[in-house]
Phi, psi and omega in degrees: 000135182256159175295327177300320179288317187283328184246308184290322178302307177298326177298317179296317179300316178296320179298312181295316181300313183286326179296325177291322178293316179301323182291323188257318189254347185082176187286125168230109192307317183294333180290334180299328183263319190270328183303322179295343183291325183301308179296329177293314180296320178296314181294323177296319178296317179295318179302317180289316181298323179278001178063030175284330177221154176279168181302319183300318180294317180295315182296319181286325182278334186302312179299321179295313181296319179297316179300309183289333175292323176294322176300314177299321177297317178294321177296319178297320178298313180297320179297318180292323182295321184267338180255334181065345179219120177255121179268160184294331177297320177296316179298319180296319178296318178294320180297333182277347184306309180299324181293325180280325184277326182305314178297326177294320179297325180292342180281341180295140179295138181264138178291142178242128181231137172244125183241151177239135178239130177245130180225141176237131175225126179275122183239128181282074178204169179288157179303316181296319179297315179297311182301317180299333182269345179248342182300307178224118180277120180300168179303131182263116179274166178302324181290342180279346186252137174280155175302139181215149181295333181298325179281331177297322181272004172106004178291133184296148179285136176292144182251309182193173175215141178232167179243135183297320172197158180284142176114177181298134180095352176298146183248130178275131175249116181260140178249137179234157179299155181066024176077000000 
């Protein structure tokens, strides 16, 4: 996901929504902020219904998208106020901004981080018993899992875990449903 998609896209949607309102209905102050929300909510709903994104992504992105769509709406109002006439060519150019900027954004180097986490839990069992239960996690069935909010919002269910090799430096590979 790019910043152009997450911020500039909603701004453009807000700009277009309010510019159309400015053209037809005249200024209604509350519409400058709220009118852009309808196309954002509709697109978020369609994205979720078509399973393009999970609920968690929609829920996390929605406040950001609503905020930036309102910013776009306010910019459209200011543009209409000072220019009084918005032509369709300007709207088309503005609508293309996220499409033009996103590929440029993808060229920026991405930070790469490798993190190490150390955790200690005291378990009343022999070392061999503990190791046998964490070395390779057997297939996890639906009956093995308690209900959790993570699955309600679309996070995939864990399936199993393996270890690349025994000993220090071994890497755990976890498998989740849907790949």
